[in-house]
VEXDREN-2710 file (C-alpha; in Angstrom, 1 decimal):
% VEXDREN-2710
k/r/px/py/pz
1/MET/-1.6/27.8/-15.7
2/ALA/-4.4/25.5/-14.4
3/ALA/-3.3/21.8/-14.2
4/ILE/-4.0/18.7/-12.3
5/ILE/-2.5/15.2/-11.7
6/THR/-5.2/12.9/-12.8
7/GLU/-6.3/9.6/-11.3
8/LYS/-5.1/7.8/-14.5
9/PHE/-1.6/9.2/-13.9
10/ARG/-1.6/7.9/-10.3
11/LEU/-2.7/4.5/-11.6
12/HIS/-0.1/4.5/-14.3
13/ASN/2.7/5.3/-11.8
14/ALA/1.4/2.6/-9.4
15/GLU/1.3/0.0/-12.2
16/GLN/4.8/1.0/-13.4
17/PHE/6.1/0.6/-9.9
18/LYS/4.6/-2.9/-9.6
19/GLU/6.0/-3.9/-13.0
20/SER/9.5/-2.8/-12.0
21/PHE/9.6/-5.9/-9.8
22/SER/9.0/-8.4/-12.6
23/GLU/9.9/-6.8/-16.0
24/ALA/12.8/-8.1/-18.1
25/SER/15.3/-5.6/-16.6
26/ALA/13.7/-5.7/-13.2
27/SER/14.9/-3.6/-10.3
28/ASN/15.9/-5.3/-7.1
29/TYR/14.2/-4.0/-4.0
30/TYR/15.3/-4.8/-0.5
31/LEU/13.5/-4.2/2.8
32/PHE/16.0/-3.3/5.5
33/VAL/15.9/-3.0/9.2
34/GLY/18.3/-1.0/11.4
35/LYS/19.2/1.0/14.4
36/SER/19.5/-1.4/17.3
37/SER/20.4/1.4/19.7
38/PRO/17.8/3.6/21.4
39/PHE/16.7/7.0/20.2
40/THR/17.7/9.5/22.8
41/THR/17.3/13.3/23.1
42/THR/21.1/13.7/23.3
43/THR/21.9/11.4/20.4
44/LYS/21.6/13.6/17.3
45/TYR/22.3/12.6/13.7
46/SER/24.1/15.9/13.1
47/ASP/24.8/19.3/14.5
48/THR/21.7/20.6/12.7
49/GLU/19.4/18.4/14.8
50/THR/17.6/19.9/17.8
51/THR/16.9/16.4/19.3
52/GLY/17.4/12.8/18.6
53/GLY/13.9/11.9/19.8
54/THR/13.1/9.0/22.1
55/ASP/12.0/5.4/21.7
56/ALA/8.5/6.5/22.7
57/SER/8.6/9.3/20.3
58/PRO/11.0/8.6/17.4
59/PRO/12.3/11.5/15.4
60/ASN/11.0/12.3/11.9
61/PRO/13.3/11.1/9.1
62/HIS/14.6/13.7/6.7
63/ASP/14.9/13.6/3.0
64/ARG/18.6/14.6/2.6
65/VAL/21.8/13.0/1.4
66/ILE/23.4/12.7/4.9
67/GLU/20.3/10.9/6.2
68/GLU/20.8/8.1/3.6
69/ASN/24.4/7.7/4.7
70/TYR/23.2/7.4/8.3
71/LYS/20.8/4.6/7.4
72/TRP/23.6/2.6/5.8
73/ASP/25.6/3.0/9.0
74/SER/22.8/1.7/11.3
75/MET/21.5/-1.0/8.9
76/LEU/21.3/-4.5/10.4
77/ALA/20.0/-6.7/7.6
78/ALA/18.0/-6.7/4.4
79/LYS/15.6/-9.0/2.6
80/LYS/14.7/-9.0/-1.1
81/ILE/11.1/-8.1/-2.0
82/THR/10.0/-10.3/-4.9
83/SER/7.2/-9.6/-7.4
84/THR/4.9/-11.9/-5.5
85/ASP/5.3/-9.7/-2.5
86/VAL/3.8/-6.6/-4.2
87/GLU/0.2/-5.9/-4.9
88/SER/-2.2/-3.0/-5.7
89/VAL/-4.4/-2.1/-2.7
90/ILE/-7.2/0.2/-1.8
91/PRO/-8.3/1.7/1.6
92/ARG/-10.3/-0.9/3.5
93/ARG/-14.0/0.0/4.1
94/ASN/-15.8/-2.6/6.0
95/TYR/-19.5/-3.5/5.6
96/PRO/-21.4/-1.5/8.1
97/THR/-22.7/-3.2/11.2
98/THR/-25.2/-0.4/12.0
99/ALA/-27.5/1.7/9.8
100/THR/-25.0/3.7/7.7
101/THR/-25.3/5.8/4.6
102/LEU/-22.7/4.9/2.0
103/ASP/-21.7/6.8/-1.1
104/MET/-22.3/5.4/-4.6
105/TYR/-20.4/5.2/-7.8
106/GLU/-20.9/8.4/-9.9
107/HIS/-18.9/9.5/-12.9
108/ASP/-19.1/13.2/-12.3
109/ILE/-18.0/13.8/-8.7
110/SER/-16.2/17.1/-8.1
111/SER/-16.3/20.1/-5.8
112/LEU/-19.4/21.1/-7.7
113/ASN/-21.1/17.7/-7.3
114/THR/-20.0/16.1/-4.1
115/THR/-20.8/12.6/-2.9
116/THR/-23.5/11.9/-0.3
117/SER/-20.7/12.1/2.4
118/GLY/-19.4/15.4/1.0
119/ALA/-16.3/14.0/-0.8
120/THR/-15.1/16.0/-3.8
121/ASN/-13.3/13.0/-5.3
122/LEU/-14.9/9.6/-5.9
123/TYR/-11.9/7.6/-4.6
124/ASP/-12.0/9.4/-1.3
125/SER/-15.6/8.3/-0.8
126/THR/-17.2/5.2/0.6
127/PHE/-18.6/3.8/-2.6
128/TYR/-17.5/0.2/-2.0
129/PHE/-17.2/-2.2/1.0
130/VAL/-15.5/-5.4/2.2
131/THR/-17.5/-8.1/4.0
132/THR/-16.1/-10.4/6.7
133/ALA/-15.8/-13.1/4.1
134/TYR/-13.5/-10.7/2.2
135/ARG/-15.9/-10.2/-0.7
136/VAL/-15.7/-6.7/-2.2
137/TYR/-18.8/-4.9/-3.6
138/LYS/-19.3/-1.6/-5.3
139/VAL/-22.4/0.5/-4.5
140/LEU/-24.1/1.6/-7.7
141/ASP/-27.1/3.2/-6.1
142/ASN/-27.5/4.3/-2.5
143/ASP/-31.3/4.9/-2.5
144/ASN/-30.8/8.7/-2.9
145/GLY/-28.4/9.0/0.0
146/THR/-30.3/7.0/2.6
147/ALA/-28.9/4.5/5.1
148/LEU/-28.4/0.9/4.1
149/ASN/-31.4/-0.9/5.6
150/THR/-29.8/-4.2/6.4
151/THR/-26.9/-5.4/8.5
152/THR/-26.9/-8.8/6.8
153/GLU/-23.9/-9.0/4.5
154/PRO/-24.3/-9.9/0.9
155/THR/-22.9/-13.2/-0.3
156/SER/-23.8/-13.3/-4.0
157/THR/-20.9/-13.5/-6.5
158/ALA/-23.2/-13.0/-9.5
159/SER/-21.7/-10.9/-12.3
160/ALA/-24.7/-8.7/-12.8
161/PRO/-25.7/-6.0/-10.4
162/PHE/-28.4/-6.8/-7.8
163/PHE/-30.4/-5.2/-5.0
164/HIS/-29.2/-5.8/-1.5
165/GLY/-31.7/-4.2/0.9
166/ASN/-32.4/-0.8/-0.5
167/TYR/-29.0/-0.6/-2.3
168/TYR/-28.0/-1.6/-5.8
169/ILE/-24.6/-3.2/-5.7
170/GLN/-22.0/-4.9/-8.0
171/TYR/-19.9/-7.9/-6.8
172/MET/-16.2/-7.2/-7.7
173/TYR/-14.0/-10.0/-6.3
174/THR/-13.1/-12.2/-3.4
175/LEU/-9.8/-12.2/-1.6
176/SER/-8.0/-15.6/-1.3
177/THR/-6.6/-16.9/1.9
178/ALA/-3.1/-16.0/0.6
179/ASP/-4.3/-12.5/-0.1
180/THR/-5.6/-12.0/3.4
181/ILE/-2.2/-13.1/4.9
182/LYS/0.0/-11.0/2.7
183/PHE/-2.1/-7.9/1.6
184/LEU/-4.7/-7.3/4.2
185/THR/-4.4/-4.8/7.1
186/THR/-6.9/-2.9/9.2
187/ASP/-6.5/0.0/6.7
188/PHE/-5.9/-1.6/3.3
189/VAL/-7.1/-4.5/1.2
190/ALA/-5.7/-6.1/-2.0
191/VAL/-7.3/-5.5/-5.3
192/ARG/-8.1/-8.6/-7.4
193/THR/-9.9/-9.3/-10.7
194/ASP/-12.5/-12.0/-10.9
195/ALA/-12.1/-13.7/-14.3
196/SER/-15.8/-14.8/-14.4
197/VAL/-17.0/-11.2/-13.8
198/VAL/-14.7/-9.9/-16.5
199/THR/-15.9/-12.4/-19.0
200/ASP/-19.6/-11.8/-18.2
201/VAL/-19.1/-8.0/-18.3
202/GLU/-17.5/-8.2/-21.7
203/THR/-20.3/-10.4/-22.9
204/ALA/-23.0/-8.1/-21.5
205/SER/-21.4/-5.0/-23.1
206/GLY/-20.9/-6.9/-26.4
207/ASP/-17.6/-5.2/-26.7
208/THR/-14.0/-5.9/-27.5
209/ALA/-10.9/-3.8/-27.4
210/PRO/-10.7/-0.8/-27.1
211/PHE/-13.6/-1.4/-24.8
212/ASN/-16.0/1.5/-25.1
213/GLY/-19.3/-0.2/-24.9
214/ALA/-20.5/-0.3/-21.3
215/PRO/-24.2/-0.2/-20.9
216/ILE/-26.0/2.3/-18.6
217/GLN/-26.7/0.5/-15.2
218/VAL/-28.2/3.3/-13.0
219/VAL/-29.8/6.7/-13.3
220/ARG/-29.7/9.4/-10.6
221/ILE/-33.3/10.6/-10.1
222/THR/-34.2/13.6/-8.0
223/PRO/-38.0/13.7/-7.6
224/GLY/-39.7/17.0/-8.2
225/SER/-42.6/18.6/-6.3
226/GLY/-45.5/17.2/-8.3
227/LEU/-46.3/16.8/-12.0
228/ALA/-48.8/19.2/-13.5
229/GLY/-52.1/17.7/-14.7
230/SER/-53.3/14.2/-14.4
231/ILE/-50.8/11.4/-15.2
232/THR/-52.9/8.3/-15.8
233/ASN/-50.2/5.7/-16.3
234/THR/-47.7/4.5/-13.8
235/ASP/-44.9/3.3/-16.1
236/TYR/-43.3/5.3/-18.8
237/TYR/-40.2/4.8/-21.0
238/THR/-37.7/7.2/-22.4
239/ALA/-34.5/7.1/-24.4
240/VAL/-31.0/7.7/-23.1
241/ASN/-29.7/10.3/-25.5
242/GLY/-25.9/10.8/-26.0
243/ASP/-23.2/9.2/-28.0
244/GLY/-24.3/5.6/-27.4
245/THR/-27.3/3.7/-28.6
246/GLY/-30.1/1.5/-27.2
247/GLY/-30.4/2.9/-23.7
248/ILE/-34.0/3.0/-22.3
249/VAL/-35.1/4.1/-18.8
250/LYS/-38.3/2.9/-17.2
251/LEU/-39.8/5.7/-15.2
252/LYS/-42.3/4.9/-12.5
253/VAL/-44.8/7.6/-11.6
254/ALA/-46.7/7.7/-8.3
255/SER/-48.6/10.6/-6.7
256/ASN/-47.7/12.8/-9.7
257/ASN/-44.0/12.3/-9.0
258/ILE/-41.3/10.3/-10.7
259/VAL/-40.2/7.6/-8.3
260/ARG/-36.5/7.4/-7.6
261/PHE/-34.3/4.6/-8.9
262/GLY/-34.9/1.4/-6.9
263/GLN/-36.3/-2.1/-6.7
264/ASN/-39.9/-0.8/-6.6
265/GLY/-39.2/2.4/-8.5
266/SER/-37.7/3.6/-11.7
267/LEU/-35.2/1.2/-13.4
268/ILE/-33.0/0.7/-16.4
269/HIS/-35.1/-1.2/-19.0
270/ALA/-32.2/-1.5/-21.5
271/GLY/-28.6/-0.3/-20.8
272/GLY/-27.6/0.1/-24.5
273/SER/-23.9/0.5/-25.3
274/GLY/-21.3/3.0/-26.3
275/TYR/-22.2/5.8/-23.9
276/THR/-19.5/8.2/-22.7
277/PHE/-22.2/10.8/-21.9
278/GLY/-26.0/10.7/-21.7
279/THR/-29.0/12.8/-21.1
280/ILE/-32.7/12.3/-20.5
281/ASP/-35.4/14.3/-22.2
282/LEU/-38.4/14.2/-19.9
283/THR/-40.6/15.9/-22.4
284/LYS/-40.5/12.7/-24.6
285/CYS/-41.8/9.8/-22.5
286/TYR/-43.9/6.9/-23.8
287/THR/-46.1/4.1/-22.5
288/ASP/-44.4/1.5/-24.6
289/VAL/-40.7/0.3/-24.8
290/GLY/-40.8/1.0/-28.5
291/LEU/-41.1/4.7/-27.6
292/SER/-44.0/5.3/-30.1
293/GLN/-47.2/5.4/-28.1
294/ASN/-48.8/8.1/-26.0
295/GLU/-46.0/10.6/-25.9
296/THR/-46.1/12.3/-22.5
297/ASN/-44.3/15.3/-20.9
298/LEU/-43.0/14.4/-17.4
299/SER/-40.8/17.5/-17.0
300/GLY/-43.5/19.6/-15.3
301/GLY/-42.8/18.4/-11.8
302/GLY/-39.1/19.6/-11.8
303/SER/-37.7/16.1/-11.5
304/THR/-34.2/15.4/-12.9
305/VAL/-33.0/12.1/-14.3
306/VAL/-29.2/11.8/-15.0
307/PRO/-27.7/8.6/-16.5
308/ILE/-24.6/7.4/-14.5
309/ILE/-21.9/6.5/-17.1
310/SER/-20.4/3.1/-16.4
311/PRO/-16.7/2.4/-16.5
312/ARG/-15.3/1.8/-19.9
313/VAL/-16.4/-1.8/-20.3
314/GLY/-18.6/-2.2/-17.2
315/HIS/-18.6/-2.5/-13.5
316/GLY/-16.2/-5.2/-12.3
317/HIS/-14.1/-5.4/-15.4
318/ASN/-11.1/-3.5/-14.0
319/PRO/-11.3/-3.3/-10.2
320/VAL/-7.9/-1.5/-9.8
321/ALA/-9.0/1.4/-11.9
322/GLU/-12.6/1.4/-10.8
323/LEU/-11.8/1.4/-7.1
324/GLY/-8.9/3.8/-7.1
325/GLY/-6.0/1.3/-6.7
326/HIS/-3.2/3.9/-6.8
327/PHE/-1.8/2.4/-3.6
328/VAL/0.9/-0.4/-3.7
329/MET/1.6/-2.7/-0.8
330/MET/5.0/-4.4/-0.3
331/ASN/5.0/-7.3/2.2
332/ALA/8.1/-8.8/3.8
333/ARG/8.1/-11.5/6.4
334/LEU/11.2/-11.8/8.6
335/GLU/11.1/-15.4/9.8
336/GLN/13.4/-15.9/12.8
337/THR/17.0/-15.3/11.9
338/GLU/16.6/-15.7/8.1
339/SER/19.5/-18.2/7.9
340/GLY/21.5/-16.2/10.4
341/ASP/21.4/-12.8/8.6
342/PHE/18.8/-11.2/10.9
343/THR/19.8/-11.1/14.6
344/VAL/17.3/-12.0/17.2
345/ALA/19.5/-10.8/20.0
346/ASN/18.7/-7.2/19.5
347/ASP/15.8/-4.9/18.4
348/PHE/15.4/-2.5/15.5
349/ARG/13.9/1.0/15.1
350/GLU/14.4/1.7/11.4
351/VAL/12.6/0.2/8.4
352/GLY/13.3/1.1/4.8
353/ILE/13.6/0.1/1.2
354/VAL/16.7/0.3/-0.9
355/VAL/16.8/-0.3/-4.7
356/ASP/19.6/-2.1/-6.6
357/PRO/22.3/-2.1/-3.9
358/HIS/25.7/-3.6/-4.8
359/LEU/27.3/-6.6/-3.4
360/ARG/30.3/-5.8/-1.2
361/GLY/33.4/-4.8/-2.9
362/GLY/32.2/-4.2/-6.4
363/THR/29.4/-2.9/-8.7
364/THR/27.4/-6.1/-9.1
365/VAL/23.8/-5.5/-8.2
366/SER/22.7/-7.8/-5.5
367/THR/20.0/-10.4/-6.2
368/VAL/20.4/-12.7/-3.2
369/SER/17.5/-13.4/-0.9
370/GLN/18.8/-11.8/2.3
371/VAL/22.0/-10.2/3.5
372/ARG/23.7/-9.4/6.8
373/MET/24.7/-5.8/7.2
374/THR/26.7/-5.9/10.4
375/TYR/30.5/-6.2/10.8
376/ALA/31.8/-9.3/12.6
377/ILE/34.9/-10.3/14.4
378/LYS/35.9/-13.9/15.0
379/MET/37.8/-14.1/18.3
380/THR/40.4/-16.7/19.2
381/SER/40.0/-16.0/22.9
382/SER/37.6/-14.0/25.0
383/SER/36.9/-13.0/28.5
384/GLY/33.4/-12.1/29.8
385/SER/30.3/-11.5/27.7
386/PHE/29.8/-8.4/25.6
387/ASP/26.5/-6.5/26.2
388/VAL/24.3/-5.5/23.3
389/ASP/24.5/-1.8/22.4
390/GLU/27.6/-1.2/24.4
391/LYS/30.5/0.7/23.0
392/ILE/33.6/-1.3/22.0
393/THR/37.1/0.0/21.5
394/GLN/40.4/-1.3/20.1
395/ALA/43.0/0.6/22.0
396/THR/45.9/0.1/19.6
397/THR/44.0/1.3/16.5
398/ASN/41.5/3.7/18.4
399/ALA/38.7/2.1/16.5
400/THR/35.2/2.2/18.0
401/GLY/31.9/0.5/17.4
402/ARG/28.6/-0.5/18.9
403/VAL/27.7/-4.2/19.8
404/VAL/24.8/-5.7/18.0
405/GLU/25.2/-9.3/19.2
406/TRP/27.7/-11.5/21.0
407/ASP/27.7/-15.1/20.0
408/ALA/29.6/-16.7/22.9
409/THR/29.4/-20.2/21.5
410/ASN/31.3/-19.3/18.3
411/LYS/33.1/-16.3/19.7
412/ILE/31.7/-14.0/17.1
413/LEU/31.2/-10.3/17.9
414/TYR/28.7/-8.5/15.6
415/TYR/28.9/-4.7/15.6
416/LEU/28.2/-1.5/13.7
417/GLN/30.3/1.6/13.2
418/GLU/28.1/4.7/13.1
419/GLN/29.0/8.3/12.3
420/TRP/27.7/9.9/15.5
421/GLU/28.4/9.8/19.2
422/ASN/31.9/8.2/18.8
423/TYR/30.6/4.9/17.7
424/GLY/32.6/4.7/14.5
425/ILE/35.3/7.3/14.7
426/ASP/38.7/7.6/16.3
427/SER/38.2/7.4/20.1
428/ASN/41.3/9.5/20.7
429/SER/40.1/12.4/18.6
430/SER/40.2/15.5/20.8
431/SER/38.3/17.6/18.4
432/SER/34.6/17.3/17.5
433/THR/35.4/18.7/14.1
434/TYR/38.4/16.8/13.0
435/ARG/37.5/13.1/13.3
436/ASN/38.4/10.0/11.3
437/HIS/36.6/6.8/10.7
438/VAL/38.9/3.9/11.8
439/ALA/38.4/0.2/11.1
440/PHE/39.1/-2.6/13.5
441/SER/42.1/-4.6/12.4
442/SER/44.8/-7.1/13.2
443/ASN/44.8/-9.0/16.5
444/HIS/44.6/-6.1/18.8
445/LEU/42.4/-6.5/21.9
446/VAL/38.7/-5.4/21.6
447/THR/37.1/-4.3/24.9
448/GLY/33.5/-3.6/26.0
449/ALA/33.0/-0.2/27.7
450/SER/30.3/-1.4/30.2
451/SER/30.8/-5.2/30.4
452/ASN/34.6/-5.0/30.5
453/ALA/34.6/-8.1/28.3
454/ASN/37.4/-8.5/25.8
455/GLY/38.5/-10.6/23.0
456/THR/41.4/-11.1/20.6
457/PRO/40.6/-11.2/16.8
458/ASP/41.7/-14.3/14.9
459/SER/43.9/-12.5/12.5
460/ASP/46.2/-15.4/11.8
461/THR/43.5/-17.4/9.9
462/ALA/43.4/-16.2/6.3
463/SER/39.9/-17.6/5.6
464/GLN/37.3/-19.5/7.5
465/THR/33.5/-19.9/7.3
466/LEU/31.5/-20.0/10.5
467/SER/27.7/-19.5/11.0
468/GLY/27.4/-18.8/7.3
469/ILE/30.0/-16.0/7.4
470/THR/33.3/-16.0/5.6
471/PHE/36.0/-14.4/7.7
472/ALA/39.2/-13.0/6.3
473/ASN/41.9/-12.8/9.0
474/GLY/39.2/-12.8/11.6
475/TYR/37.0/-10.0/10.1
476/ALA/33.9/-9.9/8.0
477/SER/32.2/-6.9/6.5
478/PRO/28.5/-6.2/5.6
479/GLU/27.3/-8.1/2.6
480/LEU/26.2/-5.0/0.7
481/GLU/28.3/-2.1/-0.4
482/HIS/27.6/0.9/1.8
483/ASP/26.0/3.9/0.0
484/SER/25.2/1.9/-3.1
485/GLY/21.8/1.8/-4.8
486/ASN/19.1/4.2/-3.7
487/ILE/17.2/4.3/-0.4
488/ILE/13.6/5.3/-1.5
489/TYR/11.8/4.8/1.8
490/VAL/12.7/5.3/5.4
491/GLU/10.7/5.0/8.6
492/ASN/11.6/5.6/12.2
493/ARG/9.5/3.7/14.7
494/ARG/9.3/2.4/18.2
495/PRO/11.7/-0.5/19.0
496/ILE/10.7/-3.9/17.7
497/SER/12.0/-6.7/19.9
498/ARG/12.9/-10.0/18.2
499/ALA/13.0/-13.6/19.4
500/SER/14.3/-16.9/18.0
501/ASP/10.7/-18.2/17.4
502/GLN/9.3/-14.9/16.1
503/THR/8.2/-13.7/12.7
504/GLU/7.7/-10.0/11.8
505/ASP/5.2/-9.3/9.1
506/ILE/6.1/-5.9/7.6
507/LYS/3.7/-4.2/5.2
508/ILE/4.6/-0.9/3.6
509/VAL/2.0/1.0/1.5
510/ILE/3.0/3.6/-1.0
511/GLU/0.4/6.0/-2.3
512/PHE/0.9/7.4/-5.8
END
């Protein structure tokens, strides 16, 4: 059975994803960071791994149940992504600084009719560009596939198409300063709608919902090899046939050839309305716009004239659909410690997104702004200074963990308990097969393997709050319930070092 996933389906899914952040029963998305310890060739997630990778070459994540569990074990902190942190984006294509041939908007691109660059899909082609002032324009005609003849950027924000050099272009929208901060990268740019363009386009089309009245703006003209006979006039007019009305093309003839579409060539005299397909009959051309005088046959030279069907209402009315906005960007800024939940004493190597996680100890879906995902111990006394990433043990219980941060001032030890390499399992287990997870507990001494530092948990204090953390008998757990919600995105990357005056700007782009 022949089938295809259409661009409209991609757009629909992207829009549904965006709406899930703000609808009445909105989902709660969190960006999380994790894995403070290095990737190493000997540290493997499971016995099925051949290598654990390195910090210079992180391992590829896997889409499997156990992988999700591992991410929870190594999670350091998470921050909620709000509806204002999500936007439709498109691949960024900058205005060319040298003579470059761009593609143009065409309604019939396929493997049988490729773009100038050879693309078989319109949205994979270079039919739009972004200027250094962050204005976005669509190319409606590229002068029959020739290079743009000016390196001067357009500045007009007029709603109607206009010639820029030898190209015919349509202004779409301009990014705000806020957009450039949150949704602009070297590879992607946000999609916006200019309300003035929308209003003017609707007025020009004379249409209202369901919006099917866009006028013809461009015709694709392939000049022939010379018209037979003597053509005495230079300007002829012919109707756009099809399911619309009122379309008239002005054809310019020179040297017994129809001159291609352009500022000094053939043009659209009247766009008409209501066209979803259109054809041109070159045997019926006239010297007057009323199409009644001096009927002339201009088909003898082998020229072709094909109307380019505009988007449903018109160019600029729906930039997301017109430019292929089936990409969604999520932006999260990690500003310093985020009220103490994000450590700056260690780095991270994992980035991911989890949906609808539960608060610790129940089934309530979290809606808080940010959460700490490390365990913590409040010490009553300590000796020495624990090193980040070192192994810690509690001899009496045989519990093990890995240090994330040591707060010497408040005597708080932050740590993780992972499933691999004896950083969360019974340190006395003699078998690699039969191993148990053991929690730190009571007031038993905790010792660092490399620093030889040690500390005694404050197990005699039932409850105390320090550094924004509520301790129960000296211990505090991660703020989210492990293995709750759904992790929908994971990324292993080179280590990101943090500092107390540092902000990480993380942008994740999903293609639908």
